[in-house]
Structures are given as C-alpha cells and as structure tokens.
Residue, then its C-alpha position, 0 to 999 in steps of 0.5 A: m412136162s410141167d414139173a409142178i404137175s408131175s411132182a404133185r402130191g396130196d389129197l385128190r379134190l374134185t370140186n363141182i365137177t360136171k360132164s355133159f355129152g350133148d343133152f346127157t349129163a353123165v356126172d352132175d355137180l360132183s364134189l369129193t375129197i380122196k385122202a392121200g394114201s387111201f383106198f377109195a372105191l367109186l361104186g355104182p351100176s352101169g351108166c352111173g357116171k363112175t367111169t366118166t369120173l375116173r376118165m376126168i381124173a386121168g385127163l382122158e375127158e375134160p370136165t364141162q365145168g368144175s376143177i380137179a386138184l392134187g394137193e395144192t396143184d390144179i390139174t384140170d387142164s393138164r394133159p394125161y401124160e403130165r399127171p402123176i397118175n397111172t391107170v390099170f384097165q380090165n384088159y391089162a393092156l400089156f405089150p405082147h411083144l415085150s418080156i414081162f421085165e420090159n413091160v414093167a420097165f416101159g414107163l421108167r425107160r420112157r422117163g429116161i431112167k437107164d438103170v431100171k433093174e432094181a426098181v423092176d425087180k422090187v415090184l416083181k417081188l412085191v407082186e410075187l412074180p419075179h420068176l416070170a420076168e423073161r416070159k411074154p404076156a401070152q404065157l401068163s394066166g389072167g391073174q398073173q397078167q393082172r399082177i404085171a399090169l399092176a406092177r407096171a403101174i406102181v413102178n413109176r411111183p405115181a401119186l395116184l393109181l386108177l383101177d378101172e374094173p381091174l378084176g372083171a375078167l377073172d373067175l370068182k375064186l381068183r377075183r376074191q384072192m386078188q381082192i385081198e392081194l390088191k389091198w395088201i399091195q396098196t398098204e405096202v406101197g402107200i399110193t392112193f388107189v381109186h377103184v371103179t367097180h359095179d361089184q359091191e363085194e369087191a368095193m367092200t373087201m378092199a376100200d377104206t371109203i366107198a362113194v355110191m354113185n347113181e345117175g351122176k351124183i353121189e348117193q352116200m359116201g363112207s366106210p363099208v360098215d357105215l354104208y352097209d349098216s346105216p344106209e341113208t337112201a333106198f338105192v344104197a340099201n338095195f344096191l349094197g347087199q339086200s334089204n327088206l324095206i317095209r312101209g310104215t307110219v310113225d305111231s309115237q315117240g319118246g326119248d331117243e326112239l320112235v315107235v313105227s306101225l308096220h301094217g298094224q304091228k309095232v316096231g322100235l326105231k332109234k331116232a339117230r338111225n332114221h332118215s325120214d323127215s315125215s311120219s312116213v317111213l321105210v323101215g329097213i332090216r338086213p336079211e341076216k339080222i332077222s331070226i325065224r322061228p315057228e309061230s308058236t315060239s316066243a320072240s323078243g326085240s322087234v317082232l313081226q307075226g303072221g308070216v308064211v314061208s313061201d320058199v326055202s333055198y339051201m345056200g351052204v353057209s346059210t339058208q334063205y327063207v322067203v316069208e310072205m307077210p299078211w300084207k302080201q309083202d315078201i320078207t327075205v331071211f338068211e339063217q346060218n346053218d349052224g344048227g340053231v334053227p329048227t327045221i322050217e319048211v314051205g307052208d309053215k307059219v313063222t314069227l320073225s324077230w331082230e334086235p331093235h338097234f339093227t333097224f334103219g329108217l328111210d324117207g317113206t316117199e322113196d321107191a322101195q325097189a330103187g337100186a334093186r333093179t339096176d343093171q348089175e353088169 
C-alpha cells in the first residue's frame, strides 16, 4: 500500500469527472470540491448519478475521464483498499459471526494493530453502545446496527467517510433521531462525511453543503438555506420541498425590483432573486410563505385575488389548502394551526398574500413540473 495515498488528507477534489456505461453517461463532466471536515450531501432522484459518483470516490468504479484528488494526492487510479476512505452502506454489512467488539476492531486488526481495546472502547462510547460489545449483530436493532457500522468505519480514522443511503432501512422516527446523532458524531470526530441520499429532509438536517444532482450533473450547490430559499432552477425548487411556480411576464422594472404580471395580476420580484435572462419568468413562492384569508379581508405585500379553495387537509402542525386560481392553476398553501387563520372551507373565495422578499424568479422556458415528478424511491 502506498503510504502517500493512505496518509492523504485535505479537501476532496473531483475535476471534470465523467462515467459512461456504453452509450449511457451516468456522471457528466462533474467538478466539485468538498472541504475537509465538512458534512457534504449528494442529493438527487434515483438514476441521477449520485451513487456512481460515490463509488468512484471509493475506488469501486473507474472514471471514464477526469481526476480525483485528496489534498495534494491524486487517488484516481489507486485501489479501494489503498485509499484512506471508508464506506457505510444501507445494509450495514456487519459480520454475523463476530461480536460487536470484533466487528469494530476488524479494520484495526487487518492493519496489524494488536492493542485495539482503547480505540474500540472509545468509538463504542461515542455511539453510546459500550454495553453491547459482546453481543452478535443479530441481537441488535436496526438503529443499533447502524451505529456499530458507523463505529467500525470511524475507528480507522479515515480522511473521508462515505455514507450510501445509511438510514434507508430505518423507520421514520428512528431515522430522524439518527440524523441528529450522525451530525453530532461527525462534529465530534471531525472526519469529512460524504452522504448520498434521495431524502431531502435527511440532507437538509445533516449537511453543511448539498449538491443537488440531476441526470449526471449538479443543478445547484450550496447550504440548505441557500437551496431552499433561493433555488436557481425549477428542478431544485420542486425537488427540495414544494414550490408554487406561476408563469409570468416582466411588466416593468425600477431600482432593484421587477414588476411581474401573473395572468393580469402584478407582483414584485427582487432583481437579485431572479434567474431569468428574458421577460418570461416562472415566479416561485413556497407554500408556507403564503397567507390565506377570506376574499373580503384586506392584504398587503404581494397579493393574488380570485382564488377558490378546492381542498383542505389537516396535517397536525399545519393545514394544507389547495386553491384554484382564475387561470385554472392550483396553488398550495400551508398555514400553521396556531389559531391565526379564520375557518376556511372548500368552496370559499380567498385572497393569497406574502412578503415580496420571499419571491424568487426562474427561467420562464423551464418545465414548471421539473423535479416534482421524479422517482422519489
């Protein structure tokens, strides 16, 4: 094993990476830098190229072209076992015949380290399972097995830990608990985590930076807040949560704001939040940013009138309203169930309003449904 490769540390850099399988291009000229010590998520629907990218980082697939470097060390052609990289899979891949202690110690023993007790005890405490050291994997719950798989990976102190849909086999409540714990563990150990998932909530809960992938390319990369509040494409707006995208035309502009006509009704749009190069715009607004009021009630900010409620769904924390606008488009609204909204029922005429700084603008030639119809696995 090359010492230079196994001891490589620093930012992970993918430069012009392409991976083709025959005529199919799974990853298309992808370049990105993942900062050392960060929690990075590759997010996208099934078949977008995220798992292929992860496998190339791990050395399980060879790029058709491009290079991969860890710090100053090129690892493009190095074998998987030479790289200071460990992977945690969805199925955990624990050895059923070994105790939990020996499962965690396995990588250390393979490296010829004889005194493993201190290191193993330390990571078992980190994942809060030291009392299960002598049990076998079959005696553990799914959440406990997930923690042990993580402990086995980080005990080797790799430069990089790859997580391939690691929480996919857990039920919803446990998955949410593990999201918080994974983020805490990453902060504690300081190892770079690269997490592949199709679950938007999972990516947004844990990652410092998210790259949204679509058809082998990165659509947009940034913090969870940037991607959610300021999406740059319809795919990102729809894939990361829900968005109402309304076709409009720039009517006038002055200062730092555009006035956009939406089927005859005017709303404001900050120039800095507009990603259209032409007068054709998809005006976007998130459902929870919209206020819904009976038609007779006055409203300020950006206002749309003439809507009729076609569906009301009580969802516990909030109520979802579907409102049909005069141009026959449905607008979705989420209102908190905090007593601030008068009773609104199906068939009621309503006015919708929101603060203008929540509005974003996208290229008007885009498919307004892009990202909304993707396979959510």
